[in-house]
C-alpha positions in Angstrom: -18.3 8.8 -15.0 -20.0 6.6 -12.5 -17.8 5.4 -9.5 -18.9 2.9 -6.9 -17.3 3.0 -3.4 -16.8 0.2 -0.9 -15.6 1.9 2.2 -15.8 5.6 3.0 -13.4 5.9 5.9 -10.5 8.2 5.8 -8.8 6.9 2.7 -12.2 6.3 0.9 -13.2 9.9 1.5 -9.7 11.1 0.3 -10.3 9.2 -2.9 -13.8 10.6 -3.1 -12.6 14.2 -2.9 -9.7 13.6 -5.2 -12.0 12.0 -7.8 -14.2 15.1 -7.8 -11.2 17.3 -8.2 -10.2 15.2 -11.3 -13.8 15.0 -12.6 -16.3 17.3 -10.9 -19.1 15.8 -12.9 -18.5 12.2 -11.6 -21.5 10.5 -10.1 -20.8 8.7 -6.8 -22.5 5.7 -5.3 -21.5 3.5 -2.3 -22.4 0.1 -0.9 -23.3 0.8 2.7 -25.2 -1.0 5.4 -23.7 1.1 8.1 -20.8 3.5 8.5 -19.7 7.0 9.4 -21.7 9.8 7.9 -19.4 12.6 9.0 -16.6 14.0 7.0 -12.9 13.1 7.6 -10.6 15.7 6.2 -7.3 15.4 4.5 -5.8 16.2 8.0 -7.7 13.2 9.3 -9.7 15.5 11.6 -13.5 14.8 11.8 -16.2 17.3 10.9 -19.3 16.0 12.7 -21.4 18.8 11.3 -21.0 17.6 7.7 -23.1 14.7 6.3 -20.9 13.3 3.4 -23.9 11.6 1.7 -25.7 14.9 1.3 -22.6 17.0 0.6 -21.3 14.7 -2.2 -24.7 13.5 -3.3 -23.8 9.9 -2.8 -26.3 7.3 -4.0 -26.6 4.5 -1.5 -27.0 0.8 -2.2 -27.1 -2.2 0.1 -25.6 -4.7 -2.4 -23.7 -5.0 -5.6 -26.7 -6.6 -7.2 -28.7 -3.5 -6.4 -25.9 -1.2 -7.5 -25.5 -2.7 -10.9 -28.4 -0.4 -12.0 -25.9 2.5 -11.3 -23.8 1.1 -14.1 -20.4 1.8 -12.5 -17.4 2.6 -14.7 -15.1 1.3 -11.9 -15.1 0.7 -8.2 -12.9 1.9 -5.4 -12.4 -0.7 -2.7 -11.4 0.9 0.5 -13.1 -1.2 3.1 -11.2 -3.2 5.8 -8.4 -5.4 4.6 -10.1 -8.6 5.4 -12.9 -7.7 3.0 -10.7 -6.7 0.0 -10.4 -10.0 -1.8 -14.1 -11.1 -1.3 -15.2 -7.6 -2.5 -12.8 -7.7 -5.5 -14.0 -11.2 -6.4 -17.6 -10.1 -6.6 -16.7 -7.0 -8.7 -14.5 -9.0 -11.1 -17.3 -11.6 -11.6 -19.4 -8.7 -12.7 -16.7 -7.3 -15.0 -16.3 -4.0 -13.1 -12.7 -2.5 -13.1 -11.2 -2.2 -9.6 -9.0 0.3 -7.8 -8.1 -1.8 -4.8 -6.6 -0.1 -1.7 -3.5 -1.7 -0.2 -2.9 -4.2 1.2 -4.5 -6.7 -1.2 -5.2 -9.1 1.7 -4.0 -10.3 5.0 -3.5 -13.9 3.9 -3.3 -16.1 0.8 -6.9 -17.2 1.1 -8.7 -16.8 -2.2 -5.8 -14.7 -3.6 -5.2 -17.2 -6.4 -8.9 -17.2 -7.2 -8.8 -13.4 -7.6 -5.7 -13.5 -9.9 -7.3 -16.2 -12.1 -10.7 -14.6 -12.3 -9.3 -11.2 -13.2 -7.2 -12.8 -16.0 -10.1 -14.9 -17.3 -12.5 -12.0 -17.4 -9.9 -9.4 -18.4 -10.9 -7.1 -15.5 -8.3 -4.4 -14.7 -7.3 -4.3 -11.0 -4.9 -1.6 -9.9 -3.5 -1.7 -6.3 -3.3 1.6 -4.5 0.4 1.7 -3.8 0.6 5.5 -3.9 4.2 5.5 -2.7 5.1 4.5 -6.3 4.1 8.0 -7.3 6.3 9.7 -4.6 9.0 11.7 -6.4 11.6 10.4 -3.9 10.6 6.8 -4.7 10.9 7.4 -8.4 14.4 9.0 -7.9 15.5 6.1 -5.7 14.6 3.7 -8.6 16.6 5.8 -11.0 19.7 5.9 -8.7 19.6 2.2 -8.1 19.1 1.2 -11.7 21.9 3.6 -12.8 24.2 2.0 -10.1 24.9 5.4 -8.6 27.0 4.0 -5.7 28.1 0.9 -7.6 27.7 -2.6 -6.2 25.2 -2.7 -3.3 26.5 -4.1 0.0 23.4 -3.7 2.3 20.0 -1.9 2.7 18.5 -0.8 5.9 14.8 0.2 6.1 13.1 1.8 9.1 9.3 2.2 9.1 8.2 3.5 12.5 5.0 5.3 13.5 2.4 5.4 16.3 -0.9 3.9 15.3 -3.0 5.3 18.1 -2.3 8.8 16.8 -3.4 8.1 13.2 -7.2 8.6 13.5 -8.6 11.2 15.9 -12.2 10.2 15.1 -12.0 6.6 16.5 -10.5 4.7 19.4 -7.3 3.1 18.1 -8.3 -0.4 19.2 -11.4 -0.1 17.0 -9.3 0.6 13.9 -8.8 -2.2 11.3 -5.0 -1.8 11.7 -5.2 -3.2 15.3 -7.7 -6.0 14.8 -6.8 -9.4 13.5 -10.4 -10.0 12.4 -10.2 -7.0 10.0 -6.7 -7.9 8.6 -4.6 -5.6 10.7 -1.0 -5.7 11.9 2.0 -3.6 11.1 3.4 -5.8 8.3 0.5 -5.5 5.9 -0.8 -2.1 7.1 2.6 -0.5 6.5 3.3 -2.5 3.3 4.3 0.4 1.1 8.0 0.1 1.6 7.9 -3.6 1.1 6.4 -3.0 -2.3 9.1 -0.5 -3.1 11.8 -3.0 -2.1 10.3 -5.5 -4.5 10.0 -2.8 -7.2 13.7 -1.9 -6.7 15.3 -5.3 -6.2 12.7 -8.1 -6.8 11.8 -10.8 -4.4 14.2 -11.9 -1.7 15.8 -15.4 -1.7 14.8 -16.1 1.9 13.8 -14.2 4.9 13.5 -14.4 8.7 11.3 -12.3 11.0 11.1 -11.9 14.7 8.8 -9.7 16.9 5.1 -9.6 17.4 2.8 -7.7 19.8 5.5 -6.2 22.0 3.8 -3.0 23.2 1.2 -2.4 25.9 -1.4 -1.3 23.2 -4.8 -2.9 23.4 -4.6 -4.7 20.1 -4.4 -8.4 19.0 -1.9 -8.1 16.1 1.9 -7.7 15.7 3.0 -4.1 16.3 6.8 -4.5 16.0 8.8 -6.7 13.7 12.5 -7.0 12.7 13.2 -8.7 9.4 16.3 -10.0 7.6 16.3 -10.6 3.8 18.8 -12.4 1.8 18.5 -10.4 -1.4 19.9 -11.0 -4.9 20.0 -8.1 -7.4 22.1 -7.7 -10.5 23.6 -11.2 -9.8 25.0 -10.0 -6.4 23.7 -11.0 -3.0 23.4 -8.7 0.0 21.3 -8.3 3.2 18.3 -6.1 3.7 17.4 -5.3 7.3 14.0 -3.9 8.1 12.5 -2.5 11.3 8.7 -2.0 11.2 6.6 -0.7 14.1 3.5 1.2 14.6 4.0 1.4 18.4 6.8 4.1 18.1 5.9 7.6 19.3 9.2 8.8 17.6 8.2 8.6 13.9 10.9 7.6 11.4 10.8 6.4 7.8 14.1 6.0 6.2 15.9 3.9 3.6 19.7 3.6 3.7 21.7 1.9 0.9 25.4 1.2 1.3 27.5 0.4 -1.7 31.1 0.2 -2.9 31.2 4.0 -3.8 29.3 5.4 -0.8 25.7 5.5 0.4 22.2 6.7 -0.5 19.9 7.9 2.3 16.2 8.7 1.7 14.5 10.4 4.6 10.9 9.7 3.5 9.2 12.0 6.0 11.4 14.9 4.9 11.2 14.0 1.2 15.0 14.3 0.9 17.5 12.0 -0.7 21.3 12.4 0.0 23.8 10.6 -2.1 27.4 10.4 -0.9 29.9 9.3 -3.5 33.1 8.8 -1.5 35.0 7.6 -4.6 34.6 11.0 -6.2 34.2 12.9 -2.9 30.9 14.3 -4.0 27.5 14.8 -2.4 24.2 15.3 -4.1 20.9 16.2 -2.5 17.5 15.8 -4.0 14.6 17.3 -2.1 11.1 18.1 -3.0 9.9 21.1 -1.0 6.7 21.6 -3.0 5.6 17.9 -2.5 2.4 17.4 -0.7 1.3 13.9 0.5 -2.1 14.1 -1.3 -0.2 14.6 -4.6 0.5 10.9 -4.6 -3.2 10.0 -4.2 -4.3 12.4 -6.9 -1.6 11.2 -9.4 -2.4 7.5 -8.8 -6.1 8.0 -9.4 -5.5 10.1 -12.5 -3.2 7.4 -13.8 -5.7 4.6 -13.1 -8.4 6.5 -15.0 -6.0 7.1 -17.9 -5.1 3.4 -18.0 -8.8 2.5 -18.2 -9.4 5.0 -21.0 -6.4 3.9 -23.0 -7.0 0.2 -22.1 -3.4 -0.2 -20.8 -2.2 -2.2 -17.9 -1.3 -0.1 -14.8 2.3 -0.5 -13.4 0.7 -1.5 -10.1 -1.8 -4.0 -11.5 -2.6 -7.0 -9.3 -0.3 -9.4 -11.1 2.6 -6.9 -11.1 2.6 -6.3 -7.3 2.1 -9.9 -6.1 5.9 -10.2 -5.4 5.9 -7.5 -2.7 2.6 -8.6 -1.3 3.8 -12.2 -1.1 6.8 -10.9 0.8 4.6 -9.3 3.4 2.6 -12.6 3.8 5.9 -14.5 4.0 7.0 -12.2 6.8 3.8 -13.0 8.7 4.4 -16.8 8.1 7.9 -16.4 9.5 6.6 -14.7 12.6 4.0 -17.5 13.1 6.4 -20.4 12.5 9.5 -18.8 14.1 11.5 -20.0 11.1 13.3 -19.0 7.9 11.0 -18.8 4.9 12.5 -19.9 1.6 10.9 -17.5 -0.9 10.5 -19.9 -3.9 8.1 -21.8 -1.7 6.0 -18.6 -1.2 5.8 -17.9 -4.9 4.3 -21.3 -5.6 1.2 -20.3 -3.5 0.1 -17.7 -6.0 1.0 -18.0 -9.7 0.3 -15.5 -12.5 
């Protein structure tokens, strides 16, 4: 197996190590003109004494044209967000299957071109929404589909973290997440839960977002956003309220669903779901003490390779996750225009 990498930062190196766990005989190559040579561990701590090119025997190329001689079976795109679509377009034009790190893009620019090219050339593109492989996320999907608490009245989602603490090996204001030119901002950087909402309930009818760059952090993108969805699911309408921030030192990631029978609370950081059924006066707890964060990354990569081998479409293929991605871009539009976004208007911008 020959695998070509675009981007060997923290997530790129995670995929590299996981790939070699899955297939120790895999040959690795990378398109690099510059970049870090030191290793970034699973704990995101740097090891400046380790040269990753030597350790993992990575073949280096300066362009895809040059790398075609490597004959890649697929490519992993983990470069900055602003480069995702241009990189994927070049790969698709050369018929190379793509594992595309989230987010797909920071704007609608060339997104329709990528969708059309992938379809025309029948090139598989799987988006790296590893949260789809979280046991809690899968259980939440089951509880919602089985109407565990009956009719849904409301959903509250909290996605709070502190971006300056993410990467110890770089200044936070050098990270792609904090730079507009690299496709940063909390909305697309922390897009996983927006994808889950779309997986669970579909696209909202309309939305409104307020916020922006509210902190004193030295960045030029939005760091805190409050969002209101008008959602329709199972022919019933209800509100979804979302708070997203990567300027919060007190981390919190939770989803709370209220319904006619009670509530479901998922503490994502604790990997624990609590279901309170007040109609039957029962409480159920689902927790996953053995779960490790890297499990999601390994599972998604195994799944992608299996889909390639079996020639089946991944559940997070590009065309299947456009709804959640378009929601994120619609939130950014609402922030910019300070207005309500009617979602059908958003969907017309990218068609499958």
